[in-house]
C-alpha positions in Angstrom: -63.2 30.9 -0.5 -60.7 34.5 -1.4 -60.5 37.6 0.5 -62.5 40.5 -0.5 -58.7 41.8 -0.8 -57.5 39.1 -3.1 -60.1 39.2 -5.1 -59.8 42.8 -5.4 -56.4 43.0 -6.3 -57.1 40.1 -9.2 -59.3 43.1 -10.7 -57.0 45.5 -10.1 -54.0 43.7 -12.1 -56.3 42.1 -14.3 -54.9 43.3 -18.0 -58.0 45.1 -19.9 -56.9 45.8 -22.6 -55.3 42.5 -23.6 -58.7 41.1 -21.9 -60.8 43.5 -24.8 -58.5 42.6 -27.7 -59.1 38.8 -27.1 -62.8 39.0 -26.6 -62.6 41.4 -29.9 -60.9 38.9 -31.8 -63.3 36.4 -30.8 -66.7 38.4 -31.4 -65.2 38.9 -35.0 -64.7 35.0 -35.3 -68.9 35.3 -34.4 -69.7 37.1 -36.7 -67.3 35.4 -39.6 -68.7 32.4 -38.7 -71.9 33.5 -39.6 -71.5 34.5 -42.6 -69.1 31.4 -43.4 -72.2 29.0 -42.6 -75.3 30.8 -44.5 -76.3 32.0 -41.4 -80.6 33.5 -42.3 -82.7 35.5 -39.6 -86.0 33.4 -39.4 -84.6 30.4 -39.9 -83.6 29.2 -36.7 -81.4 25.9 -37.9 -78.9 27.6 -39.9 -77.7 29.2 -36.2 -76.5 26.0 -35.2 -72.6 26.6 -35.6 -72.9 30.2 -34.0 -74.8 28.8 -31.5 -72.2 26.3 -30.3 -69.3 27.9 -30.5 -71.2 30.9 -28.7 -71.8 28.1 -25.9 -67.9 27.1 -25.9 -66.6 31.0 -25.5 -68.9 31.3 -22.6 -67.3 28.1 -21.1 -63.9 29.2 -22.4 -64.6 32.7 -20.4 -64.9 30.6 -17.1 -61.8 28.3 -17.7 -60.1 31.5 -18.8 -60.9 33.3 -15.6 -60.7 30.3 -13.2 -56.8 29.8 -14.2 -56.0 33.2 -14.2 -57.5 33.6 -11.1 -54.9 30.4 -9.7 -51.0 31.0 -9.3 -49.0 29.8 -12.3 -46.8 28.4 -9.5 -49.1 25.8 -8.5 -49.3 24.4 -11.9 -46.1 23.9 -12.3 -45.2 22.6 -9.2 -48.1 19.8 -10.2 -46.5 18.9 -13.6 -45.6 15.6 -12.1 -49.2 14.6 -12.1 -50.4 16.8 -15.3 -48.0 15.2 -17.9 -49.0 12.1 -17.2 -52.2 12.9 -17.3 -51.1 14.3 -20.9 -50.2 10.9 -22.4 -53.5 9.3 -20.4 -55.5 11.2 -22.8 -53.6 10.9 -25.9 -53.5 7.1 -25.0 -57.2 7.0 -24.4 -57.4 8.5 -28.1 -56.5 4.6 -29.6 -58.4 3.5 -27.2 -61.7 4.7 -27.0 -61.4 7.5 -30.4 -63.7 8.0 -32.7 -62.6 7.9 -36.3 -63.6 10.1 -38.9 -62.3 11.7 -42.0 -59.5 9.6 -41.7 -58.4 10.3 -38.5 -58.6 9.2 -35.0 -58.6 12.6 -32.7 -61.8 12.2 -31.1 -63.8 10.8 -27.9 -67.6 11.4 -27.6 -68.5 12.2 -24.5 -72.4 12.2 -25.0 -73.6 15.1 -26.9 -69.6 16.7 -26.8 -66.5 15.7 -29.2 -63.1 16.2 -26.8 -60.2 16.2 -28.5 -57.5 15.3 -26.2 -54.8 16.9 -28.1 -55.9 20.3 -27.9 -56.1 20.3 -24.1 -52.3 18.3 -24.4 -50.9 21.5 -26.0 -51.7 23.2 -22.7 -50.6 21.0 -20.4 -47.5 20.1 -22.0 -47.2 24.0 -21.5 -46.9 23.4 -17.9 -45.1 20.3 -17.7 -42.4 21.6 -19.8 -42.1 24.3 -17.6 -41.7 22.5 -14.4 -38.7 19.9 -15.8 -37.4 22.8 -17.0 -37.1 25.8 -14.0 -34.7 24.7 -12.2 -32.3 22.3 -14.5 -29.1 24.4 -15.5 -27.1 24.1 -18.6 -28.4 24.6 -21.6 -27.2 21.6 -23.3 -29.4 19.4 -20.6 -32.2 21.4 -20.7 -32.3 20.6 -24.7 -32.4 16.8 -23.9 -35.2 17.1 -20.9 -37.0 19.0 -23.2 -36.7 16.5 -26.3 -37.4 13.9 -23.4 -40.6 15.3 -22.2 -42.2 16.1 -25.6 -40.9 12.9 -27.9 -43.8 11.0 -26.6 -47.0 13.1 -26.6 -45.5 14.5 -30.3 -45.9 10.8 -32.0 -48.9 9.7 -30.0 -50.3 12.4 -31.8 -48.7 12.2 -35.2 -50.0 8.5 -35.1 -53.5 9.8 -34.9 -52.4 11.1 -37.2 -52.7 14.6 -36.8 -49.7 16.0 -38.6 -50.4 20.0 -37.3 -50.9 19.5 -33.8 -47.6 17.4 -33.5 -45.7 20.5 -35.2 -47.6 22.9 -32.5 -45.6 20.8 -30.0 -42.2 21.5 -31.6 -43.1 25.0 -31.4 -44.0 25.0 -28.2 -41.0 23.4 -27.3 -39.1 25.7 -29.3 -40.6 28.8 -27.5 -40.3 27.7 -24.1 -36.8 26.4 -24.9 -35.7 30.7 -25.8 -37.5 31.8 -23.0 -35.6 29.7 -21.1 -32.5 31.0 -22.3 -31.2 28.3 -24.6 -29.8 30.5 -27.1 -31.8 30.8 -30.7 -28.7 29.7 -32.9 -29.1 26.5 -31.2 -32.9 26.5 -31.8 -32.5 27.4 -35.5 -29.5 24.7 -36.3 -32.2 22.2 -34.5 -34.7 23.5 -36.8 -32.8 23.0 -39.9 -31.3 20.0 -38.8 -35.4 18.6 -38.7 -35.9 20.5 -42.0 -33.8 18.3 -43.3 -34.4 15.4 -42.0 -38.2 15.5 -43.1 -37.1 16.2 -47.0 -34.3 13.3 -46.2 -37.1 11.5 -45.1 -39.8 12.2 -48.6 -37.2 11.6 -51.0 -36.4 8.2 -49.5 -39.8 7.7 -49.9 -40.8 8.9 -53.3 -37.0 7.4 -54.3 -36.9 4.3 -52.9 -40.2 3.8 -51.0 -39.2 3.9 -47.9 -42.0 3.6 -44.7 -43.4 7.3 -43.5 -45.7 7.4 -40.8 -48.2 9.7 -42.5 -51.4 8.7 -44.3 -51.6 8.8 -48.3 -53.6 12.1 -47.8 -51.3 13.4 -46.1 -48.2 13.1 -48.3 -50.6 14.3 -51.0 -51.2 17.4 -49.1 -47.3 18.1 -49.4 -46.8 17.1 -53.1 -49.3 19.3 -54.4 -48.2 22.2 -52.0 -45.3 22.7 -54.2 -47.6 22.8 -57.3 -51.5 22.2 -56.5 -52.1 22.4 -60.3 -50.6 18.7 -60.2 -54.0 17.4 -58.2 -56.4 20.1 -59.0 -59.9 18.3 -58.2 -58.3 15.8 -55.9 -55.7 17.2 -52.9 -55.2 20.6 -54.4 -58.3 21.8 -54.4 -58.3 23.4 -51.2 -55.4 25.1 -51.9 -56.7 26.6 -55.5 -60.1 27.6 -54.3 -58.8 29.2 -51.3 -56.5 31.1 -53.5 -59.4 32.3 -55.5 -61.4 33.1 -53.0 -58.7 35.4 -51.2 -58.3 36.8 -55.0 -61.1 37.7 -55.9 -61.7 39.8 -52.6 -59.4 42.1 -53.8 -59.0 45.5 -52.0 -62.4 45.8 -49.8 -64.0 42.6 -50.5 -66.8 41.4 -52.0 -69.1 42.0 -48.9 -69.7 40.1 -45.9 -72.4 37.1 -46.5 -71.8 37.6 -50.2 -68.4 35.8 -51.4 -68.9 33.4 -54.1 -66.7 30.9 -53.5 -68.1 30.7 -49.8 -71.7 30.7 -50.3 -71.6 28.4 -53.4 -70.1 25.8 -51.9 -66.5 26.2 -53.9 -64.4 26.7 -50.8 -64.2 23.8 -48.4 -63.8 23.4 -44.7 -64.8 27.7 -44.7 -65.8 27.7 -41.1 -62.8 26.0 -39.6 -59.7 25.8 -41.1 -60.6 28.1 -44.0 -62.1 30.7 -42.2 -59.4 33.3 -43.4 -59.9 32.7 -47.1 -63.6 33.6 -46.5 -62.4 37.0 -44.7 -60.0 37.7 -47.5 -63.1 37.2 -50.1 -65.8 39.0 -48.1 -63.7 41.9 -46.9 -60.9 42.1 -48.9 -57.2 43.0 -47.9 -58.4 45.4 -46.0 -60.2 43.3 -43.7 -56.9 40.7 -43.7 -54.2 43.5 -42.5 -56.8 44.7 -40.0 -57.0 41.0 -38.5 -53.4 40.3 -38.6 -52.6 43.9 -37.3 -54.8 42.5 -34.1 -52.7 39.0 -33.8 -49.5 41.9 -34.2 -51.0 43.9 -31.0 -52.1 40.8 -29.5 -48.5 39.1 -29.6 -46.7 42.1 -29.3 -48.9 42.3 -25.4 -48.0 38.5 -25.0 -44.0 39.4 -25.9 -44.3 42.5 -23.3 -45.9 40.3 -20.4 -42.4 37.1 -21.2 -40.1 39.8 -20.2 -42.0 41.3 -17.5 -42.3 37.7 -15.9 -41.1 37.7 -12.2 -39.0 34.3 -12.9 -37.8 31.8 -15.6 -41.0 29.9 -15.1 -43.0 31.8 -15.7 -41.2 33.3 -18.6 -41.3 30.3 -20.1 -45.3 29.4 -19.2 -45.6 32.7 -21.3 -43.1 31.9 -24.4 -45.0 28.1 -24.8 -48.3 30.1 -24.7 -46.6 33.1 -27.5 -45.5 29.9 -29.8 -48.9 28.1 -29.5 -50.8 30.9 -30.8 -48.4 32.5 -33.4 -47.0 29.0 -34.7 -51.6 28.5 -35.1 -51.8 32.0 -37.1 -48.8 31.5 -39.2 -49.5 28.0 -40.2 -53.3 28.9 -41.0 -53.0 31.8 -42.7 -50.1 30.5 -43.7 -51.9 27.6 -45.6 -54.7 29.5 -46.9 -52.2 31.5 -49.3 -50.2 28.4 -50.6 -47.2 29.5 -48.4 -47.5 26.2 -45.9 -48.7 23.2 -46.7 -52.3 22.3 -46.0 -52.4 20.5 -42.0 -55.9 21.2 -40.6 -54.7 23.7 -37.8 -57.4 26.3 -36.8 -57.2 29.9 -36.6 -57.7 30.9 -33.4 -60.3 32.2 -31.9 -61.7 32.3 -35.5 -62.1 28.7 -36.4 -64.9 27.2 -34.9 -63.9 24.3 -33.0 -64.9 23.9 -29.4 -62.2 22.4 -28.2 -59.5 24.8 -29.7 -61.2 27.4 -28.6 -61.2 26.2 -24.8 -57.7 25.5 -25.2 -56.7 28.8 -26.8 -58.4 30.8 -23.5 -57.0 28.1 -20.7 -53.6 28.8 -22.3 -54.3 32.7 -21.7 -55.3 32.2 -18.8 -51.9 31.0 -17.9 -50.7 34.0 -19.1 -52.7 36.1 -17.1 -51.8 34.5 -14.0 -48.2 35.2 -14.6 -48.8 39.2 -15.2 -52.0 39.4 -12.1 -49.2 37.3 -9.5 -46.5 40.2 -10.5 -46.2 43.5 -7.9 -46.7 45.8 -10.4 -47.5 45.4 -14.0 -46.3 48.4 -16.4 -47.0 47.8 -20.0 -45.2 49.6 -22.2 
């Protein structure tokens, strides 16, 4: 299958410090998940979440190595096949999807729930790199990127999944920047988009103009500005998260001893609000160590983007950095009240096999870029 020399070169060029950092975050996530789900020794039924996430981690590692072994240029060249696959998966959600918690985002495949929007993020990165790789002219690149991201963006927004739809925009911005589009252009577009969103919200509140959002999503946006407006309803998540993080103090209450967590005051503690568990049980120190680990991860990924051998490689890594970075900023931001609650998971820590699998596939693309350089030299 693969020549012995090729296998040896792959393992020799693999960025082991980056891989160990990713695995460290994943195992730390399993530890915090065990606390968030109240795992007890001698009670096998309490280990369900941890065991399922561990199986997903093994599957994610297999996908990671499979993608990393291949040449990223193969994937980019296949964008004409992969992009329609993105749209097909997202269309199938509307036709065959299962509804839960007011959203239709999953397709049931026996014992496993498949969330196409997670895989779509990775395929969109490859597809955008393929669309933009040979296009000259920065203005034309903006037009092509907008035409490419618009269909999956609106398909995901209609599920409804505002958080993942916004991740698509972050991926696009990061890839355009990596491809050479000036930052001031992208910031101008972001400001224009933010103004449009603010205008749409004002029009809805002032004149009742329709918005492509569910009522609970609108309430989350409203209580983001004033959680006390609905403390027992839409503001409950944010208020309890702040209480949990604040009660952790400097060193935390101890792993497995969080009051908000274990008395079930903290909602979605094993998924969207797992950072609040860290804040309560490991305190400011634990949260700071986690943030420093993420900073080390993104520093290394940005170095990989700079060292990419060509523009398409840089765009691929830029898309992965933007995807993971936006997830971290939005998830932690919403737990401390700096962003609205959107249900975006924290990479490597939040429970959810689909998201973990997508993160590892995306990182496999980064390692593919790195291992197909003649020489790897990190600074």
